[in-house]
C-alpha positions as CSV (number, residue, x, y, z in Angstrom):
1,M,0.0,0.0,0.0
2,N,1.4,3.4,-1.0
3,E,2.0,5.9,1.8
4,V,-0.3,8.9,1.6
5,A,1.6,12.1,0.8
6,P,0.8,14.5,3.7
7,Y,0.6,17.6,1.6
8,A,-1.8,15.9,-0.9
9,V,-4.4,15.7,1.9
10,G,-3.8,19.1,3.3
11,D,-1.5,18.0,6.2
12,F,1.3,20.6,6.3
13,T,2.6,19.5,9.7
14,S,5.5,17.6,8.1
15,P,8.8,18.9,6.9
16,A,9.1,19.6,3.2
17,I,12.1,17.7,1.8
18,F,13.4,18.7,-1.6
19,S,15.7,16.8,-3.9
20,C,16.8,19.3,-6.5
21,S,19.0,17.2,-8.8
22,P,17.9,16.4,-12.4
23,R,19.3,12.9,-11.9
24,S,17.1,10.2,-10.5
25,G,18.5,7.9,-7.9
26,G,21.6,10.0,-7.3
27,N,23.3,11.7,-4.4
28,S,20.7,14.4,-3.8
29,D,17.9,11.8,-3.8
30,N,19.9,9.7,-1.3
31,A,20.5,12.7,0.9
32,A,16.8,13.6,1.0
33,E,16.0,9.9,1.8
34,F,18.6,9.9,4.6
35,F,17.1,13.0,6.1
36,R,13.6,11.7,5.8
37,E,14.7,8.4,7.5
38,G,15.9,10.4,10.5
39,V,12.5,12.2,10.7
40,L,10.7,8.8,10.5
41,R,12.9,7.3,13.2
42,A,12.0,10.2,15.5
43,G,8.3,9.5,15.0
44,G,7.5,12.1,12.3
45,R,7.1,12.0,8.6
46,G,8.1,14.2,5.7
47,Q,6.9,15.1,2.3
48,L,9.4,14.4,-0.4
49,F,9.5,16.6,-3.5
50,Y,11.6,15.6,-6.5
51,L,12.1,18.9,-8.3
52,R,12.7,17.2,-11.7
53,D,9.1,15.8,-11.6
54,F,7.7,19.4,-11.8
55,A,7.6,21.4,-15.0
56,I,8.9,24.9,-14.2
57,H,9.1,27.7,-16.7
58,P,12.0,30.1,-16.1
59,C,11.4,33.7,-15.2
60,L,11.1,35.9,-18.4
61,G,12.1,39.1,-16.7
62,C,8.9,40.7,-18.0
63,M,7.9,42.3,-14.6
64,R,4.2,41.5,-15.3
65,C,4.0,40.3,-11.7
66,E,4.9,43.8,-10.6
67,Q,1.8,45.1,-12.5
68,D,-0.5,42.3,-11.5
69,P,-3.1,43.4,-8.8
70,R,-2.4,40.3,-6.8
71,G,1.4,40.3,-7.5
72,E,1.2,36.9,-9.2
73,C,3.3,35.5,-12.0
74,F,1.3,34.7,-15.1
75,L,3.4,31.5,-15.6
76,V,1.8,29.8,-12.6
77,A,-1.1,28.9,-14.8
78,R,1.2,27.3,-17.4
79,D,3.5,25.2,-15.2
80,Q,3.7,23.1,-12.0
81,S,5.4,25.6,-9.7
82,S,2.4,26.3,-7.5
83,P,2.6,23.2,-5.2
84,L,6.3,23.9,-4.7
85,F,5.6,27.5,-3.5
86,Q,2.7,26.2,-1.5
87,A,5.2,24.0,0.4
88,L,7.4,27.0,1.1
89,L,4.5,28.9,2.4
90,S,3.1,26.1,4.6
91,A,5.9,23.7,5.7
92,P,7.0,24.0,9.3
93,M,10.6,23.3,8.3
94,L,12.6,22.6,5.2
95,F,15.4,20.3,3.8
96,I,17.0,20.9,0.5
97,A,19.5,18.6,-1.2
98,A,21.2,19.7,-4.5
99,P,24.4,19.1,-6.4
100,I,26.9,21.8,-7.4
101,Y,27.1,22.5,-11.1
102,F,29.9,24.9,-12.2
103,Y,30.0,26.3,-8.6
104,H,26.3,26.8,-8.4
105,L,22.9,25.1,-8.5
106,P,21.4,23.1,-11.3
107,S,19.4,25.0,-14.0
108,Q,15.9,23.8,-13.0
109,F,16.5,24.6,-9.4
110,K,17.8,28.1,-10.3
111,A,14.7,28.6,-12.6
112,W,12.4,27.9,-9.6
113,I,14.4,30.3,-7.4
114,D,14.2,33.0,-10.1
115,R,10.4,32.4,-10.3
116,S,10.2,33.5,-6.6
117,Q,10.7,37.1,-7.9
118,S,6.9,37.7,-7.7
119,Y,6.9,36.7,-4.0
120,Y,9.9,38.9,-3.3
121,L,8.2,41.9,-4.8
122,R,5.1,41.2,-2.7
123,W,7.3,40.8,0.4
124,E,9.0,44.2,-0.4
125,R,5.6,45.8,-0.5
126,G,4.7,44.4,2.9
127,D,2.4,41.6,1.8
128,A,0.4,40.4,4.8
129,L,0.7,36.7,4.0
130,L,4.5,36.8,3.5
131,K,5.2,39.1,6.4
132,G,3.0,37.0,8.7
133,L,4.9,33.8,8.1
134,P,6.5,32.4,11.2
135,P,10.3,32.1,11.4
136,R,11.3,28.6,10.3
137,S,14.5,26.6,9.9
138,A,16.0,25.1,6.8
139,V,18.7,22.4,6.5
140,I,20.8,22.3,3.3
141,N,22.8,19.5,1.8
142,L,25.2,20.2,-1.1
143,V,27.4,17.7,-3.0
144,A,30.1,18.4,-5.5
145,G,32.2,16.2,-7.7
146,R,35.2,18.5,-7.3
147,R,37.5,17.8,-4.4
148,Q,39.1,21.2,-4.4
149,G,37.8,24.8,-4.5
150,E,37.9,27.1,-1.5
151,R,34.6,28.7,-2.4
152,L,33.0,25.7,-4.0
153,F,29.7,26.0,-2.0
154,E,29.6,29.8,-1.3
155,G,27.6,30.9,-4.3
156,A,24.9,28.3,-3.8
157,L,24.6,29.0,-0.1
158,L,24.3,32.7,-0.6
159,T,21.6,32.3,-3.2
160,L,19.7,29.9,-1.0
161,K,19.9,32.3,2.0
162,Y,18.1,35.1,0.2
163,F,15.7,32.8,-1.7
164,L,14.5,31.4,1.5
165,A,14.4,34.7,3.4
166,T,11.4,35.8,1.4
167,F,9.5,32.9,3.0
168,N,11.0,33.5,6.5
169,F,13.3,30.5,6.5
170,T,16.8,30.7,8.0
171,I,19.5,28.2,7.1
172,Q,20.0,26.5,10.5
173,E,22.7,24.2,9.3
174,H,24.3,23.0,6.1
175,H,26.1,19.9,5.1
176,A,28.6,20.0,2.2
177,F,30.4,16.9,0.7
178,R,33.2,17.0,-1.8
179,G,34.2,14.3,-4.3
180,I,30.7,13.0,-4.5
181,D,29.8,12.4,-8.2
182,A,28.8,8.8,-9.1
183,S,25.2,8.1,-8.0
184,E,26.2,5.9,-5.1
185,D,29.0,8.0,-3.7
186,L,27.0,9.5,-0.9
187,R,25.8,6.1,0.3
188,M,29.4,4.9,0.3
189,H,30.6,7.9,2.2
190,S,31.8,6.9,5.7
191,Q,29.8,9.6,7.6
192,A,27.2,11.2,5.3
193,G,24.4,8.8,5.9
194,E,24.6,8.9,9.7
195,E,25.1,12.7,9.7
196,L,22.0,13.3,7.6
197,I,19.8,10.8,9.5
198,A,20.9,12.5,12.7
199,A,20.0,15.9,11.2
200,G,16.5,14.6,10.3
201,R,16.0,13.2,13.7
202,E,17.1,16.4,15.4
203,A,15.0,18.5,13.1
204,W,11.8,16.6,14.0
205,V,12.6,16.6,17.7
206,N,13.1,20.4,17.6
207,L,9.9,20.8,15.7
208,V,7.9,18.9,18.3
209,K,9.5,21.0,21.0
210,Q,8.5,24.2,19.3
211,N,4.9,23.1,18.8
212,S,4.6,22.1,22.4
213,V,5.6,25.5,23.8
């Protein structure tokens, strides 16, 4: 029997877990599954989103969202970005796993980030929904095939920081692994699995504590 996806039935009490790699069954998928396993072991559950399964049109830079009375992007009616943004608006916490491509994030993920421009403009104007979002935490996992590069992860982390700020997420912790390229590299890593499972467990425990206050 297939597990019911919490968000599909209107249950937004579970962490939103995003795998943002175009490759199926690779290291970002494994990272997301490790984190979710930690949440499950702690007694919770998480909603997994594989970004590649969603058709996302890139921002056109047309600024029509700035003129729209509701501040909406007209492309939401033409692609599948709405449930992704709904997760950012509703999830109590967030986990994002992504690979590094040329010192930054994959193109589809960056396209989704760019599409948040309409939300950023609304936030700048003092939109009640966005300004009223509670402060929430995000955990980031990045992997790179390169073993060297002093600033290998900096660009991606900076972009994620400001992308998530619009939705009142703060990066609580990030995990970064080098030399991870082949699809099973993360699973073969001596510490990554345990580290991410522990992060998922801790995230759920902290979430329960916050909700009990």
